[in-house]
N, C-alpha and C positions, 0 to 999 in steps of 0.2 A: 243539753237542758232539756228538761221536761216541761212541756207547753201545759197549761191547766186551761180550760175554759173559762169564758167569762163568768157564769154563775159559780164555779168552783173557787176563783179567785177573788170575787165579791164575797162570797161568804167567809174564805177564809181572811180576807181584810176585816171583815165586820167582827169576827170572833177574835181576832189578834187585837184589835183596837177596844174591844168591849172588856176582853179578859185583861188587857194591860191595865188599862184606866180603870177599871172595877165597874164602869157606866157607859153610856153613850157618851161621854162627854170626850172631846177631842183635845180638850184641854180648857176646861171652864173657867170662866175669870172670876177672882176672888174680888169681892165688892168691899167698899171702905164703909162709908158712912150710913145707908139706911139700915133699919132692920128688916123693913120688908124686902129688902132688895137681896140681903145674907141670906134671908129664908128663901127665896129664888135658887140661891145658890145652893144651899144645902139640900134643896130638893133635888134638884139636878145631879149633885153629888151622890147622893143616898139613892137615887132611883127609886123615887116612892112612887104611889098611884100616880099616874100621868095625867087623870083629870082633875086631881086636888090639887096636884104641884102645878098644872097650867094654871088654875085659879090663883094661887099663891104668885106666881110671877106676873100674871094680868094685874092683880091689885097692887103689887109693888110698882109698876110701871105708871098705873094712876097717882100715884103720890109725888106730890109737886117738888119735894126738897131733893129730889134724886140730882145729882151731878150730871152734867152730860155725860161723862165715862161711865158712870156708874149705870145709868140707863141703858147706854149701849150695851155693857156688861150684863145688865139682865135680860135684854134681847137674846143675847147670846146663849145663856141660860135657859131662856125660854125655849130657844131654836133646838137645844139639847133635849129637852124634854119632848120636843116634837119629834124629833129622830129616835128616842125611845118609843114613842108611840107610833113610828113608821110613818108619819106624816112628814115627808120630806118636802113638799110644797109649803108647807107652813114654815118649817125649819130653814129654808132658803129664802123666805120673806122676811124672817127674822134676823138673819145675818146677813141679809143686803141691808136692811134698814139700820143695824149696827155699823155697820161699814160706812154707809151714808153719814152717819153721826159722829163716828170716831174712826177716819180711814186707816189711823194706824195703829188699830187693834188688832195684832196679831191673831189673836185665838180667834175673831171672827172669821177671819179668811181662813184658817186650818179648818174650823167646822165647815166652812161655805165649801170648799175643797171636798171634804169628805163627802157631803150631801150631794156636790154634783155627781161625783164618781158614781153613788149609789142610786141616783136617778138614771143614770144610763144615758148613752148618746152625748155625753159631755165630757169624755175623758180627757181632751185636749185643754178645756176650759178649767178641768179639776187641777191639771199639771200647772196652767198658768197662775191658779189663784193661790195652790200652796208654794209653789214659787215666789209669789209677792209675800205668801205667810214666813216664809223662811228667811227672806231678806230683814224682816221685821223683827227677828230674834224671838221668836214665840217660847212661852215657858218651857215647853216639852217639844221639842225639834223632833224628838223620835219618831212620834205620831205624825207628823207633817213630811217626814221622810218616808214612812214605812207605805203611807197611804199613797204617796207620788209615787214610789215604785209601783204599787199594784196598777196604777192609772199608766204608768211607762208600759208595763205588760201589757195592757190591754190595745195599745196603740202600736205595739210591736218595738219599741225602745229597749230591746234587752240590755243593751250597756248600762243605759243610763236607770234602768232600774235594778240591774246589778250593785251600781254606785249607791243608790237611795238605799237598797237593805243593809248595804253594807254602812253607811252613815248612821242609818237608824240603831243597827247593832252596836256602833262604837258610842252613840251619844247614850245608849241606856244598855251596858253591857248585862245586866241583870233580867231583860227581857229575853226570853228565849226565840220568840216566833221570826225576828228577823234572820237569826241564825239559821234557823229551820229554812226560813224560804232560800238563805244563800248554798244551801245544800243541792237545792235543784240545779244549779248554775255549774 
């Protein structure tokens, strides 16, 4: 197996998730009721200008009519925009606030796991967070499996990394990056 350094693995993980997802979303939550909430979702999906996108999401959070779940989803989407802006601290705050509001929102856990991995020094916490997310059946499990594989490599869990890259490849066969990573094993 070819061993990659932390910066190379993180760069590969970022490019893979961004390339596959089309944005920095790790599994953006689609909102139901609020127009403002949907606007925030669209801003996160389409990777618009981060400053104006953050304003859209913050305005959506100020709307009284958001359900608890839609408010949590809007926090996830704003966290995604913070990640696009490389503001990991704010992203982590939004993901944690979403989890506090809706503990079973899988996408909040997936995104938190990605942010923890990219913050550095929290690889084991990222693994635990992504494991919880996978137990909740996220909409895009391949993103969680792939990111957890990278985190496993960071802490030297080679077998677990291989298994997670394999699971990511099986969950999304059209996504080429997990198969590329498996070639190193």
